[in-house]
N, CA and C atoms of all chains as a GROMACS GRO file, in nm:
protein
  639
    1MET      N    1   4.264  17.814  11.648
    1MET     CA    2   4.338  17.917  11.694
    1MET      C    3   4.444  17.801  11.782
    2SER      N    4   4.571  17.834  11.763
    2SER     CA    5   4.663  17.741  11.852
    2SER      C    6   4.747  17.804  11.980
    3HIS      N    7   4.747  17.927  12.004
    3HIS     CA    8   4.775  17.968  12.120
    3HIS      C    9   4.764  18.114  12.148
    4THR      N   10   4.790  18.167  12.274
    4THR     CA   11   4.746  18.318  12.286
    4THR      C   12   4.859  18.278  12.381
    5THR      N   13   4.920  18.445  12.380
    5THR     CA   14   5.015  18.506  12.440
    5THR      C   15   5.008  18.664  12.514
    6TYR      N   16   5.040  18.658  12.670
    6TYR     CA   17   5.011  18.755  12.719
    6TYR      C   18   5.121  18.827  12.762
    7ILE      N   19   5.142  18.942  12.724
    7ILE     CA   20   5.270  19.053  12.804
    7ILE      C   21   5.196  19.163  12.900
    8ASN      N   22   5.235  19.146  12.987
    8ASN     CA   23   5.159  19.280  13.081
    8ASN      C   24   5.310  19.358  13.132
    9ASP      N   25   5.449  19.307  13.074
    9ASP     CA   26   5.528  19.403  13.126
    9ASP      C   27   5.629  19.430  12.993
   10VAL      N   28   5.605  19.555  12.905
   10VAL     CA   29   5.661  19.570  12.777
   10VAL      C   30   5.759  19.622  12.853
   11VAL      N   31   5.886  19.536  12.741
   11VAL     CA   32   6.052  19.538  12.723
   11VAL      C   33   6.080  19.614  12.605
   12VAL      N   34   6.163  19.718  12.583
   12VAL     CA   35   6.217  19.782  12.494
   12VAL      C   36   6.300  19.756  12.438
   13THR      N   37   6.300  19.649  12.316
   13THR     CA   38   6.390  19.592  12.244
   13THR      C   39   6.442  19.648  12.100
   14ASP      N   40   6.362  19.742  12.051
   14ASP     CA   41   6.381  19.789  11.920
   14ASP      C   42   6.360  19.937  11.949
   15ILE      N   43   6.460  19.998  11.909
   15ILE     CA   44   6.496  20.153  11.953
   15ILE      C   45   6.428  20.232  11.836
   16GLY      N   46   6.414  20.144  11.731
   16GLY     CA   47   6.401  20.201  11.600
   16GLY      C   48   6.252  20.262  11.648
   17ALA      N   49   6.186  20.136  11.687
   17ALA     CA   50   5.992  20.108  11.746
   17ALA      C   51   5.971  20.217  11.824
   18LEU      N   52   6.073  20.241  11.945
   18LEU     CA   53   6.095  20.376  12.030
   18LEU      C   54   6.093  20.461  11.981
   19ARG      N   55   6.137  20.478  11.870
   19ARG     CA   56   6.165  20.616  11.765
   19ARG      C   57   6.056  20.663  11.726
   20ALA      N   58   5.967  20.587  11.645
   20ALA     CA   59   5.843  20.573  11.583
   20ALA      C   60   5.759  20.596  11.647
   21ALA      N   61   5.739  20.548  11.821
   21ALA     CA   62   5.633  20.574  11.882
   21ALA      C   63   5.666  20.715  11.969
   22ILE      N   64   5.784  20.796  11.960
   22ILE     CA   65   5.811  20.915  12.037
   22ILE      C   66   5.772  20.987  11.877
   23GLU      N   67   5.793  20.972  11.737
   23GLU     CA   68   5.738  21.075  11.633
   23GLU      C   69   5.604  21.064  11.646
   24GLU      N   70   5.529  20.937  11.694
   24GLU     CA   71   5.364  20.978  11.699
   24GLU      C   72   5.322  21.036  11.809
   25LEU      N   73   5.373  21.044  11.931
   25LEU     CA   74   5.358  21.126  12.035
   25LEU      C   75   5.373  21.260  11.987
   26LYS      N   76   5.476  21.336  11.910
   26LYS     CA   77   5.510  21.437  11.880
   26LYS      C   78   5.371  21.495  11.785
   27ASN      N   79   5.358  21.370  11.714
   27ASN     CA   80   5.243  21.434  11.582
   27ASN      C   81   5.115  21.452  11.683
   28ASN      N   82   5.090  21.403  11.803
   28ASN     CA   83   4.985  21.417  11.881
   28ASN      C   84   4.995  21.507  12.005
   29GLY      N   85   5.122  21.556  11.956
   29GLY     CA   86   5.120  21.721  12.044
   29GLY      C   87   5.194  21.673  12.164
   30VAL      N   88   5.262  21.611  12.162
   30VAL     CA   89   5.348  21.595  12.281
   30VAL      C   90   5.506  21.630  12.264
   31ARG      N   91   5.567  21.752  12.316
   31ARG     CA   92   5.678  21.822  12.261
   31ARG      C   93   5.797  21.752  12.376
   32CYS      N   94   5.833  21.652  12.275
   32CYS     CA   95   5.954  21.549  12.324
   32CYS      C   96   6.049  21.503  12.260
   33ASP      N   97   6.182  21.497  12.298
   33ASP     CA   98   6.300  21.430  12.265
   33ASP      C   99   6.374  21.314  12.281
   34LEU      N  100   6.438  21.252  12.155
   34LEU     CA  101   6.492  21.087  12.246
   34LEU      C  102   6.652  21.146  12.271
   35LEU      N  103   6.679  21.149  12.318
   35LEU     CA  104   6.812  21.189  12.409
   35LEU      C  105   6.895  21.043  12.417
   36GLU      N  106   7.023  21.069  12.375
   36GLU     CA  107   7.150  20.930  12.396
   36GLU      C  108   7.232  20.975  12.541
   37ASN      N  109   7.230  20.869  12.612
   37ASN     CA  110   7.344  20.898  12.706
   37ASN      C  111   7.334  21.027  12.759
   38ALA      N  112   7.204  21.019  12.891
   38ALA     CA  113   7.165  21.129  12.916
   38ALA      C  114   7.079  21.129  13.068
   39LYS      N  115   7.081  21.233  13.140
   39LYS     CA  116   7.071  21.171  13.312
   39LYS      C  117   6.889  21.257  13.273
   40PRO      N  118   6.816  21.172  13.327
   40PRO     CA  119   6.695  21.206  13.320
   40PRO      C  120   6.613  21.254  13.450
   41ARG      N  121   6.544  21.385  13.408
   41ARG     CA  122   6.490  21.493  13.533
   41ARG      C  123   6.421  21.429  13.609
   42ALA      N  124   6.442  21.410  13.738
   42ALA     CA  125   6.338  21.390  13.856
   42ALA      C  126   6.341  21.470  13.986
   43TYR      N  127   6.265  21.446  14.068
   43TYR     CA  128   6.204  21.549  14.151
   43TYR      C  129   6.397  21.564  14.251
   44TYR      N  130   6.429  21.480  14.281
   44TYR     CA  131   6.568  21.494  14.327
   44TYR      C  132   6.673  21.504  14.245
   45GLN      N  133   6.778  21.565  14.225
   45GLN     CA  134   6.869  21.546  14.146
   45GLN      C  135   6.961  21.390  14.090
   46SER      N  136   7.013  21.351  14.258
   46SER     CA  137   7.051  21.262  14.248
   46SER      C  138   6.968  21.144  14.308
   47GLN      N  139   6.839  21.146  14.212
   47GLN     CA  140   6.761  21.024  14.268
   47GLN      C  141   6.772  20.916  14.235
   48SER      N  142   6.746  20.831  14.332
   48SER     CA  143   6.791  20.637  14.315
   48SER      C  144   6.727  20.603  14.200
   49GLY      N  145   6.820  20.527  14.106
   49GLY     CA  146   6.750  20.471  14.036
   49GLY      C  147   6.734  20.566  13.906
   50MET      N  148   6.774  20.693  13.900
   50MET     CA  149   6.764  20.782  13.790
   50MET      C  150   6.869  20.820  13.739
   51GLY      N  151   6.988  20.774  13.760
   51GLY     CA  152   7.105  20.799  13.734
   51GLY      C  153   7.143  20.823  13.552
   52GLN      N  154   7.254  20.815  13.508
   52GLN     CA  155   7.262  20.823  13.355
   52GLN      C  156   7.192  20.695  13.313
   53ALA      N  157   7.134  20.756  13.157
   53ALA     CA  158   7.068  20.639  13.114
   53ALA      C  159   7.094  20.610  12.984
   54PRO      N  160   7.130  20.514  12.865
   54PRO     CA  161   7.147  20.489  12.725
   54PRO      C  162   7.034  20.602  12.695
   55TYR      N  163   6.946  20.542  12.718
   55TYR     CA  164   6.808  20.677  12.629
   55TYR      C  165   6.727  20.744  12.717
   56VAL      N  166   6.679  20.855  12.678
   56VAL     CA  167   6.628  20.929  12.748
   56VAL      C  168   6.531  20.989  12.662
   57LEU      N  169   6.395  21.003  12.740
   57LEU     CA  170   6.281  21.073  12.690
   57LEU      C  171   6.279  21.172  12.737
   58GLN      N  172   6.320  21.309  12.684
   58GLN     CA  173   6.298  21.406  12.746
   58GLN      C  174   6.140  21.464  12.758
   59LEU      N  175   6.114  21.507  12.819
   59LEU     CA  176   5.935  21.549  12.809
   59LEU      C  177   5.965  21.730  12.836
   60LYS      N  178   5.895  21.805  12.724
   60LYS     CA  179   5.936  21.944  12.736
   60LYS      C  180   5.884  22.014  12.825
   61ASP      N  181   5.719  21.941  12.846
   61ASP     CA  182   5.629  22.026  12.914
   61ASP      C  183   5.617  21.982  13.069
   62SER      N  184   5.730  21.864  13.077
   62SER     CA  185   5.720  21.816  13.225
   62SER      C  186   5.819  21.830  13.321
   63ARG      N  187   5.838  21.850  13.436
   63ARG     CA  188   5.958  21.838  13.504
   63ARG      C  189   6.040  21.745  13.497
   64TYR      N  190   6.013  21.639  13.498
   64TYR     CA  191   6.087  21.522  13.475
   64TYR      C  192   6.050  21.402  13.363
   65ASP      N  193   6.176  21.335  13.314
   65ASP     CA  194   6.178  21.275  13.229
   65ASP      C  195   6.184  21.094  13.232
   66VAL      N  196   6.177  21.068  13.107
   66VAL     CA  197   6.182  20.872  13.119
   66VAL      C  198   6.309  20.854  13.070
   67GLY      N  199   6.357  20.763  13.141
   67GLY     CA  200   6.479  20.701  13.157
   67GLY      C  201   6.481  20.566  13.084
   68PHE      N  202   6.549  20.513  13.008
   68PHE     CA  203   6.543  20.362  12.937
   68PHE      C  204   6.634  20.310  13.019
   69TYR      N  205   6.684  20.214  13.054
   69TYR     CA  206   6.758  20.126  13.149
   69TYR      C  207   6.757  20.004  13.133
   70TYR      N  208   6.911  19.924  13.034
   70TYR     CA  209   6.890  19.804  12.990
   70TYR      C  210   6.892  19.690  13.139
   71ASP      N  211   6.802  19.578  13.105
   71ASP     CA  212   6.790  19.497  13.219
   71ASP      C  213   6.828  19.380  13.128
   72GLU      N  214   6.943  19.301  13.167
   72GLU     CA  215   6.998  19.208  13.145
   72GLU      C  216   6.879  19.098  13.124
   73SER      N  217   6.792  19.072  13.285
   73SER     CA  218   6.693  18.961  13.310
   73SER      C  219   6.620  18.948  13.177
   74LYS      N  220   6.589  19.056  13.135
   74LYS     CA  221   6.465  19.065  13.065
   74LYS      C  222   6.505  19.115  12.942
   75LYS      N  223   6.648  19.105  12.894
   75LYS     CA  224   6.707  19.129  12.744
   75LYS      C  225   6.614  19.237  12.682
   76GLY      N  226   6.620  19.342  12.755
   76GLY     CA  227   6.544  19.520  12.717
   76GLY      C  228   6.560  19.608  12.748
   77TYR      N  229   6.524  19.705  12.726
   77TYR     CA  230   6.512  19.805  12.828
   77TYR      C  231   6.386  19.849  12.933
   78GLN      N  232   6.372  19.902  13.022
   78GLN     CA  233   6.311  19.931  13.096
   78GLN      C  234   6.221  20.088  13.107
   79ALA      N  235   6.147  20.126  13.117
   79ALA     CA  236   6.114  20.278  13.127
   79ALA      C  237   6.111  20.290  13.268
   80ARG      N  238   6.147  20.420  13.338
   80ARG     CA  239   6.162  20.448  13.479
   80ARG      C  240   6.159  20.579  13.464
   81ALA      N  241   6.048  20.631  13.552
   81ALA     CA  242   6.039  20.805  13.558
   81ALA      C  243   6.011  20.833  13.718
   82ASP      N  244   6.025  20.942  13.732
   82ASP     CA  245   5.947  20.970  13.847
   82ASP      C  246   5.823  21.040  13.869
   83LEU      N  247   5.723  20.970  13.889
   83LEU     CA  248   5.554  20.981  13.828
   83LEU      C  249   5.496  21.112  13.983
   84PHE      N  250   5.585  21.157  14.070
   84PHE     CA  251   5.535  21.218  14.152
   84PHE      C  252   5.435  21.373  14.062
   85ALA      N  253   5.333  21.420  14.127
   85ALA     CA  254   5.261  21.496  14.103
   85ALA      C  255   5.195  21.505  13.918
   86GLY      N  256   5.166  21.351  13.904
   86GLY     CA  257   5.099  21.302  13.743
   86GLY      C  258   5.198  21.392  13.645
   87GLU      N  259   5.319  21.447  13.678
   87GLU     CA  260   5.390  21.531  13.526
   87GLU      C  261   5.405  21.430  13.404
   88VAL      N  262   5.449  21.294  13.431
   88VAL     CA  263   5.479  21.216  13.348
   88VAL      C  264   5.344  21.174  13.301
   89ASN      N  265   5.268  21.133  13.343
   89ASN     CA  266   5.131  21.079  13.308
   89ASN      C  267   5.079  21.184  13.223
   90LYS      N  268   5.073  21.274  13.245
   90LYS     CA  269   5.012  21.407  13.177
   90LYS      C  270   5.036  21.388  13.020
   91GLN      N  271   5.200  21.368  13.002
   91GLN     CA  272   5.267  21.353  12.893
   91GLN      C  273   5.242  21.209  12.832
   92VAL      N  274   5.291  21.135  12.858
   92VAL     CA  275   5.296  21.006  12.790
   92VAL      C  276   5.157  20.884  12.881
   93GLY      N  277   5.117  20.899  12.929
   93GLY     CA  278   5.041  20.843  13.073
   93GLY      C  279   4.879  20.811  13.000
   94ASP      N  280   4.829  20.767  13.043
   94ASP     CA  281   4.681  20.736  13.049
   94ASP      C  282   4.570  20.738  13.140
   95PHE      N  283   4.527  20.831  13.166
   95PHE     CA  284   4.439  20.869  13.292
   95PHE      C  285   4.352  20.748  13.302
   96CYS      N  286   4.332  20.712  13.442
   96CYS     CA  287   4.256  20.580  13.466
   96CYS      C  288   4.113  20.635  13.537
   97SER      N  289   4.047  20.568  13.526
   97SER     CA  290   3.877  20.598  13.629
   97SER      C  291   3.878  20.485  13.734
   98THR      N  292   3.962  20.384  13.711
   98THR     CA  293   3.969  20.313  13.850
   98THR      C  294   4.075  20.347  13.960
   99ASP      N  295   4.000  20.271  14.070
   99ASP     CA  296   4.063  20.298  14.213
   99ASP      C  297   4.182  20.193  14.229
  100ASP      N  298   4.236  20.111  14.140
  100ASP     CA  299   4.313  20.020  14.165
  100ASP      C  300   4.462  20.098  14.146
  101TYR      N  301   4.498  20.087  14.249
  101TYR     CA  302   4.639  20.162  14.268
  101TYR      C  303   4.734  20.064  14.158
  102LYS      N  304   4.695  19.949  14.094
  102LYS     CA  305   4.849  19.899  14.010
  102LYS      C  306   4.804  19.953  13.881
  103ASP      N  307   4.668  19.986  13.891
  103ASP     CA  308   4.644  20.022  13.698
  103ASP      C  309   4.664  20.187  13.697
  104HIS      N  310   4.666  20.259  13.833
  104HIS     CA  311   4.710  20.374  13.833
  104HIS      C  312   4.890  20.391  13.768
  105ASP      N  313   4.963  20.325  13.825
  105ASP     CA  314   5.085  20.282  13.822
  105ASP      C  315   5.135  20.251  13.674
  106ARG      N  316   5.030  20.171  13.644
  106ARG     CA  317   5.046  20.098  13.475
  106ARG      C  318   5.031  20.253  13.360
  107GLY      N  319   4.914  20.318  13.417
  107GLY     CA  320   4.858  20.363  13.318
  107GLY      C  321   4.932  20.528  13.299
  108SER      N  322   5.043  20.504  13.424
  108SER     CA  323   5.156  20.616  13.382
  108SER      C  324   5.235  20.658  13.291
  109MET      N  325   5.244  20.559  13.202
  109MET     CA  326   5.298  20.539  13.076
  109MET      C  327   5.276  20.490  12.997
  110GLY      N  328   5.119  20.484  13.022
  110GLY     CA  329   5.041  20.396  12.914
  110GLY      C  330   5.046  20.420  12.749
  111LYS      N  331   5.062  20.532  12.737
  111LYS     CA  332   5.048  20.553  12.597
  111LYS      C  333   5.182  20.537  12.523
  112LEU      N  334   5.272  20.576  12.626
  112LEU     CA  335   5.389  20.556  12.557
  112LEU      C  336   5.428  20.375  12.540
  113TYR      N  337   5.383  20.319  12.672
  113TYR     CA  338   5.418  20.170  12.607
  113TYR      C  339   5.314  20.106  12.493
  114LYS      N  340   5.207  20.183  12.481
  114LYS     CA  341   5.116  20.126  12.384
  114LYS      C  342   5.167  20.175  12.244
  115LEU      N  343   5.203  20.296  12.231
  115LEU     CA  344   5.248  20.324  12.114
  115LEU      C  345   5.392  20.232  12.068
  116TYR      N  346   5.486  20.204  12.160
  116TYR     CA  347   5.603  20.144  12.138
  116TYR      C  348   5.572  19.972  12.101
  117ALA      N  349   5.450  19.919  12.139
  117ALA     CA  350   5.408  19.796  12.122
  117ALA      C  351   5.331  19.794  11.987
  118VAL      N  352   5.266  19.903  11.912
  118VAL     CA  353   5.258  19.925  11.819
  118VAL      C  354   5.326  19.916  11.704
  119HIS      N  355   5.438  19.995  11.723
  119HIS     CA  356   5.545  20.013  11.627
  119HIS      C  357   5.596  19.898  11.621
  120ALA      N  358   5.651  19.798  11.740
  120ALA     CA  359   5.768  19.743  11.752
  120ALA      C  360   5.691  19.575  11.677
  121ALA      N  361   5.569  19.588  11.747
  121ALA     CA  362   5.498  19.492  11.627
  121ALA      C  363   5.496  19.494  11.494
  122THR      N  364   5.455  19.627  11.447
  122THR     CA  365   5.438  19.604  11.301
  122THR      C  366   5.558  19.608  11.232
  123ARG      N  367   5.664  19.708  11.268
  123ARG     CA  368   5.776  19.661  11.220
  123ARG      C  369   5.831  19.530  11.214
  124LYS      N  370   5.866  19.441  11.314
  124LYS     CA  371   5.876  19.322  11.320
  124LYS      C  372   5.758  19.203  11.236
  125ALA      N  373   5.665  19.229  11.193
  125ALA     CA  374   5.584  19.206  11.118
  125ALA      C  375   5.601  19.209  11.001
  126ILE      N  376   5.634  19.336  10.943
  126ILE     CA  377   5.653  19.325  10.790
  126ILE      C  378   5.766  19.265  10.800
  127GLN      N  379   5.878  19.308  10.844
  127GLN     CA  380   5.995  19.262  10.866
  127GLN      C  381   6.030  19.098  10.820
  128GLN      N  382   5.895  19.014  10.891
  128GLN     CA  383   5.879  18.857  10.837
  128GLN      C  384   5.834  18.836  10.739
  129GLY      N  385   5.777  18.964  10.656
  129GLY     CA  386   5.692  18.925  10.538
  129GLY      C  387   5.576  18.945  10.554
  130TYR      N  388   5.495  18.996  10.652
  130TYR     CA  389   5.355  18.977  10.676
  130TYR      C  390   5.328  19.107  10.642
  131THR      N  391   5.191  19.132  10.622
  131THR     CA  392   5.082  19.270  10.599
  131THR      C  393   5.019  19.280  10.733
  132VAL      N  394   5.020  19.406  10.782
  132VAL     CA  395   4.926  19.473  10.896
  132VAL      C  396   4.849  19.558  10.864
  133ARG      N  397   4.741  19.525  10.918
  133ARG     CA  398   4.604  19.632  10.981
  133ARG      C  399   4.614  19.662  11.092
  134ARG      N  400   4.622  19.810  11.080
  134ARG     CA  401   4.600  19.860  11.249
  134ARG      C  402   4.461  19.922  11.260
  135ILE      N  403   4.397  19.872  11.374
  135ILE     CA  404   4.288  19.940  11.434
  135ILE      C  405   4.248  20.030  11.507
  136ASN      N  406   4.233  20.142  11.492
  136ASN     CA  407   4.281  20.225  11.635
  136ASN      C  408   4.108  20.212  11.694
  137LYS      N  409   4.092  20.170  11.832
  137LYS     CA  410   3.968  20.131  11.887
  137LYS      C  411   3.929  20.258  11.976
  138ASP      N  412   3.798  20.276  11.964
  138ASP     CA  413   3.738  20.421  12.025
  138ASP      C  414   3.782  20.428  12.180
  139ASP      N  415   3.788  20.268  12.262
  139ASP     CA  416   3.804  20.300  12.445
  139ASP      C  417   3.964  20.328  12.390
  140GLY      N  418   4.058  20.313  12.304
  140GLY     CA  419   4.210  20.398  12.336
  140GLY      C  420   4.295  20.248  12.300
  141SER      N  421   4.237  20.153  12.271
  141SER     CA  422   4.336  20.033  12.262
  141SER      C  423   4.350  20.043  12.106
  142VAL      N  424   4.413  19.940  12.053
  142VAL     CA  425   4.461  19.936  11.894
  142VAL      C  426   4.448  19.766  11.864
  143GLN      N  427   4.433  19.740  11.768
  143GLN     CA  428   4.447  19.616  11.735
  143GLN      C  429   4.500  19.579  11.599
  144LEU      N  430   4.616  19.496  11.608
  144LEU     CA  431   4.699  19.479  11.463
  144LEU      C  432   4.624  19.352  11.401
  145ARG      N  433   4.616  19.360  11.289
  145ARG     CA  434   4.583  19.187  11.218
  145ARG      C  435   4.700  19.171  11.122
  146VAL      N  436   4.741  19.043  11.187
  146VAL     CA  437   4.871  19.057  11.103
  146VAL      C  438   4.857  18.917  10.997
  147LEU      N  439   4.847  18.944  10.907
  147LEU     CA  440   4.835  18.837  10.771
  147LEU      C  441   4.978  18.798  10.698
  148ALA      N  442   4.982  18.698  10.657
  148ALA     CA  443   5.066  18.607  10.587
  148ALA      C  444   5.050  18.691  10.453
  149ALA      N  445   5.193  18.735  10.400
  149ALA     CA  446   5.172  18.839  10.238
  149ALA      C  447   5.101  18.736  10.125
  150MET      N  448   4.228  18.016  10.708
  150MET     CA  449   4.335  18.119  10.700
  150MET      C  450   4.442  18.146  10.836
  151ARG      N  451   4.515  18.159  10.819
  151ARG     CA  452   4.666  18.196  10.926
  151ARG      C  453   4.674  18.339  10.958
  152GLU      N  454   4.641  18.379  11.063
  152GLU     CA  455   4.623  18.545  11.073
  152GLU      C  456   4.674  18.538  11.283
  153ILE      N  457   4.740  18.636  11.274
  153ILE     CA  458   4.813  18.642  11.424
  153ILE      C  459   4.736  18.806  11.424
  154VAL      N  460   4.621  18.792  11.568
  154VAL     CA  461   4.531  18.931  11.627
  154VAL      C  462   4.621  18.983  11.747
  155ILE      N  463   4.679  19.094  11.705
  155ILE     CA  464   4.748  19.126  11.839
  155ILE      C  465   4.654  19.241  11.917
  156ASP      N  466   4.612  19.267  12.041
  156ASP     CA  467   4.546  19.367  12.094
  156ASP      C  468   4.634  19.422  12.218
  157ILE      N  469   4.651  19.526  12.224
  157ILE     CA  470   4.721  19.608  12.252
  157ILE      C  471   4.619  19.742  12.363
  158SER      N  472   4.628  19.704  12.497
  158SER     CA  473   4.524  19.793  12.555
  158SER      C  474   4.604  19.925  12.568
  159ARG      N  475   4.528  20.051  12.613
  159ARG     CA  476   4.548  20.135  12.657
  159ARG      C  477   4.695  20.140  12.747
  160PHE      N  478   4.687  20.080  12.832
  160PHE     CA  479   4.803  20.064  12.913
  160PHE      C  480   4.944  20.018  12.896
  161GLY      N  481   4.922  19.926  12.745
  161GLY     CA  482   5.023  19.876  12.688
  161GLY      C  483   5.018  19.727  12.709
  162ASP      N  484   4.927  19.666  12.802
  162ASP     CA  485   4.930  19.490  12.784
  162ASP      C  486   4.893  19.466  12.663
  163ILE      N  487   4.922  19.353  12.628
  163ILE     CA  488   4.945  19.288  12.532
  163ILE      C  489   4.889  19.162  12.492
  164LYS      N  490   4.805  19.115  12.412
  164LYS     CA  491   4.727  18.971  12.383
  164LYS      C  492   4.764  18.977  12.228
  165ILE      N  493   4.879  18.860  12.207
  165ILE     CA  494   4.859  18.781  12.077
  165ILE      C  495   4.816  18.675  12.065
  166ASP      N  496   4.722  18.646  11.942
  166ASP     CA  497   4.639  18.565  11.946
  166ASP      C  498   4.633  18.495  11.789
  167ALA      N  499   4.704  18.353  11.815
  167ALA     CA  500   4.762  18.297  11.670
  167ALA      C  501   4.664  18.211  11.638
  168GLN      N  502   4.598  18.224  11.504
  168GLN     CA  503   4.448  18.190  11.486
  168GLN      C  504   4.473  18.099  11.366
  169GLY      N  505   4.412  17.965  11.335
  169GLY     CA  506   4.448  17.887  11.243
  169GLY      C  507   4.566  17.825  11.214
  170PHE      N  508   4.633  17.821  11.341
  170PHE     CA  509   4.768  17.756  11.274
  170PHE      C  510   4.749  17.618  11.353
  171THR      N  511   4.822  17.521  11.317
  171THR     CA  512   4.852  17.382  11.383
  171THR      C  513   5.008  17.343  11.432
  172GLY      N  514   4.952  17.275  11.525
  172GLY     CA  515   5.111  17.236  11.608
  172GLY      C  516   5.204  17.336  11.635
  173THR      N  517   5.317  17.290  11.599
  173THR     CA  518   5.398  17.417  11.682
  173THR      C  519   5.437  17.534  11.566
  174SER      N  520   5.370  17.549  11.484
  174SER     CA  521   5.414  17.615  11.369
  174SER      C  522   5.334  17.750  11.384
  175CYS      N  523   5.284  17.751  11.479
  175CYS     CA  524   5.217  17.896  11.561
  175CYS      C  525   5.359  17.969  11.645
  176ASP      N  526   5.412  17.877  11.711
  176ASP     CA  527   5.488  17.903  11.781
  176ASP      C  528   5.639  17.981  11.730
  177LYS      N  529   5.655  17.953  11.574
  177LYS     CA  530   5.748  18.034  11.521
  177LYS      C  531   5.694  18.134  11.463
  178ALA      N  532   5.576  18.134  11.420
  178ALA     CA  533   5.506  18.289  11.389
  178ALA      C  534   5.460  18.385  11.474
  179THR      N  535   5.473  18.339  11.621
  179THR     CA  536   5.494  18.445  11.678
  179THR      C  537   5.642  18.502  11.727
  180GLU      N  538   5.703  18.386  11.772
  180GLU     CA  539   5.832  18.390  11.869
  180GLU      C  540   5.871  18.542  11.861
  181GLN      N  541   5.896  18.604  11.724
  181GLN     CA  542   5.992  18.722  11.726
  181GLN      C  543   5.912  18.822  11.768
  182LEU      N  544   5.767  18.787  11.768
  182LEU     CA  545   5.675  18.920  11.806
  182LEU      C  546   5.687  18.921  11.972
  183GLU      N  547   5.668  18.794  12.030
  183GLU     CA  548   5.666  18.777  12.189
  183GLU      C  549   5.833  18.872  12.228
  184ILE      N  550   5.955  18.846  12.138
  184ILE     CA  551   6.050  18.871  12.212
  184ILE      C  552   6.057  19.035  12.159
  185VAL      N  553   6.015  19.056  12.089
  185VAL     CA  554   6.024  19.249  12.040
  185VAL      C  555   5.935  19.306  12.140
  186LEU      N  556   5.853  19.225  12.214
  186LEU     CA  557   5.758  19.336  12.278
  186LEU      C  558   5.781  19.295  12.402
  187GLY      N  559   5.838  19.183  12.462
  187GLY     CA  560   5.822  19.100  12.613
  187GLY      C  561   5.973  19.070  12.661
  188GLY      N  562   6.063  19.106  12.545
  188GLY     CA  563   6.180  19.060  12.564
  188GLY      C  564   6.180  18.894  12.589
  189GLY      N  565   6.085  18.807  12.546
  189GLY     CA  566   6.115  18.663  12.580
  189GLY      C  567   6.025  18.651  12.722
  190GLN      N  568   5.972  18.732  12.764
  190GLN     CA  569   5.926  18.711  12.913
  190GLN      C  570   5.781  18.680  12.938
  191ALA      N  571   5.706  18.626  12.776
  191ALA     CA  572   5.571  18.631  12.762
  191ALA      C  573   5.501  18.523  12.820
  192LYS      N  574   5.373  18.522  12.879
  192LYS     CA  575   5.309  18.402  12.936
  192LYS      C  576   5.230  18.357  12.822
  193LYS      N  577   5.230  18.214  12.818
  193LYS     CA  578   5.160  18.154  12.665
  193LYS      C  579   5.076  18.054  12.704
  194THR      N  580   4.967  18.053  12.658
  194THR     CA  581   4.861  17.973  12.690
  194THR      C  582   4.824  17.886  12.551
  195LYS      N  583   4.839  17.754  12.569
  195LYS     CA  584   4.838  17.682  12.437
  195LYS      C  585   4.682  17.610  12.431
  196LYS      N  586   4.642  17.604  12.306
  196LYS     CA  587   4.492  17.562  12.261
  196LYS      C  588   4.501  17.399  12.207
  197PRO      N  589   4.380  17.351  12.260
  197PRO     CA  590   4.424  17.231  12.215
  197PRO      C  591   4.466  17.198  12.057
  198GLU      N  592   4.421  17.294  11.945
  198GLU     CA  593   4.500  17.273  11.828
  198GLU      C  594   4.651  17.263  11.804
  199TYR      N  595   4.731  17.324  11.925
  199TYR     CA  596   4.870  17.318  11.937
  199TYR      C  597   4.909  17.172  11.922
  200TYR      N  598   4.842  17.107  12.008
  200TYR     CA  599   4.854  16.931  12.017
  200TYR      C  600   4.840  16.852  11.902
  201SER      N  601   4.760  16.928  11.744
  201SER     CA  602   4.760  16.854  11.663
  201SER      C  603   4.854  16.827  11.562
  202SER      N  604   4.881  16.768  11.499
  202SER     CA  605   5.002  16.761  11.405
  202SER      C  606   4.900  16.795  11.230
  203ASN      N  607   4.788  16.801  11.281
  203ASN     CA  608   4.700  16.787  11.130
  203ASN      C  609   4.635  16.920  11.123
  204PRO      N  610   4.587  16.988  11.023
  204PRO     CA  611   4.514  17.086  10.971
  204PRO      C  612   4.420  17.098  11.064
  205VAL      N  613   4.330  17.214  11.115
  205VAL     CA  614   4.223  17.234  11.148
  205VAL      C  615   4.106  17.168  11.093
  206GLY      N  616   4.028  17.073  11.132
  206GLY     CA  617   3.889  17.029  11.032
  206GLY      C  618   3.964  16.899  10.926
  207ILE      N  619   4.092  16.854  10.969
  207ILE     CA  620   4.091  16.734  10.864
  207ILE      C  621   4.148  16.623  11.010
  208GLU      N  622   4.031  16.532  11.000
  208GLU     CA  623   3.991  16.407  11.057
  208GLU      C  624   4.142  16.293  11.063
  209THR      N  625   4.167  16.235  11.140
  209THR     CA  626   4.247  16.125  11.124
  209THR      C  627   4.197  16.003  11.158
  210LYS      N  628   4.164  15.898  11.057
  210LYS     CA  629   4.118  15.756  11.067
  210LYS      C  630   4.189  15.684  11.132
  211LEU      N  631   4.185  15.588  11.237
  211LEU     CA  632   4.272  15.523  11.264
  211LEU      C  633   4.223  15.364  11.269
  212THR      N  634   4.303  15.261  11.182
  212THR     CA  635   4.247  15.119  11.167
  212THR      C  636   4.362  15.010  11.268
  213PHE      N  637   4.256  14.931  11.283
  213PHE     CA  638   4.323  14.829  11.372
  213PHE      C  639   4.308  14.718  11.289
   0.00000   0.00000   0.00000
């Protein structure tokens, strides 16, 4: 082995992968759509930080949506949502058994982050000529094994 | 065998492990993955092989 890289803050840089992740969410029963140039719903109509967004994941079984806002410093889109009452968590999150507040917060959109990462990494690896094997694990995590073709 | 193993937790935390690479070739192999996933904000830990210019398992003999 020569190096290990850790990424704890997923940044959306591939909209095609985001669309693929949303398709997988739909296939798993989440009623949602990706809108362009829309305003995500939040508790307050004019909620701070939740204005017009280039991309919005409209969650049909939630009162709130997920907005994707471009962050120049991170060179990509960051997901933002009103996490009040666990509405968003129920749709695109991953419930946590831990009492760690940080994990609760991260878990609120965990399924969305995970599926974006799976599709973004797969698309990029294939584009680079690699073959990818996806392994869905019992604990909810996913392993991708990327091999040179 | 050169392989990149990507583990994605249920929270979306990502670990990318480049295996069987030597020297800086692993950087090139994972660079685009790191950008697409973390926007280039990844935290990298280099392993001893990273600093080796020879393939793993090949010794360099020095003569004086």
